[in-house]
C-alpha positions in Angstrom: 0.0 0.0 0.0 2.9 2.4 0.8 4.3 1.9 -2.7 1.0 2.8 -4.3 0.7 6.0 -2.2 4.3 6.9 -3.1 3.6 6.4 -6.9 0.4 8.5 -6.6 2.4 11.3 -4.9 5.0 11.2 -7.7 2.3 11.4 -10.3 0.6 14.4 -8.7 4.0 16.1 -8.2 4.9 15.7 -11.8 1.4 17.0 -12.9 1.9 20.2 -10.9 5.6 20.6 -11.7 5.5 20.0 -15.5 3.1 19.6 -18.3 1.0 16.5 -18.2 2.3 14.9 -21.4 5.9 15.3 -20.4 5.4 13.9 -16.9 3.4 10.9 -18.1 6.0 10.2 -20.8 8.8 10.5 -18.2 6.9 8.2 -15.8 6.3 5.7 -18.5 10.0 5.6 -19.5 11.1 5.3 -15.9 8.5 2.5 -15.3 9.8 0.6 -18.3 13.4 0.9 -17.0 12.4 -0.5 -13.6 10.5 -3.4 -15.2 13.5 -4.1 -17.4 15.9 -4.1 -14.4 13.5 -6.4 -12.4 13.4 -8.8 -15.4 17.2 -8.9 -15.5 17.3 -9.6 -11.8 14.9 -12.5 -12.1 16.9 -13.9 -15.0 20.1 -13.8 -12.8 18.2 -15.5 -9.9 17.0 -18.3 -12.3 20.5 -18.9 -13.5 
């Protein structure tokens, strides 16, 4: 639950700080990077 609240805070912060399109685009890129890193970690754990 804490993680969800943290993400929501980041989203609202980005909305107020920058334009919506830029913030959502940035969040989407950062989210993809995190997912990619997690996938790599799982691969290393499997090996």
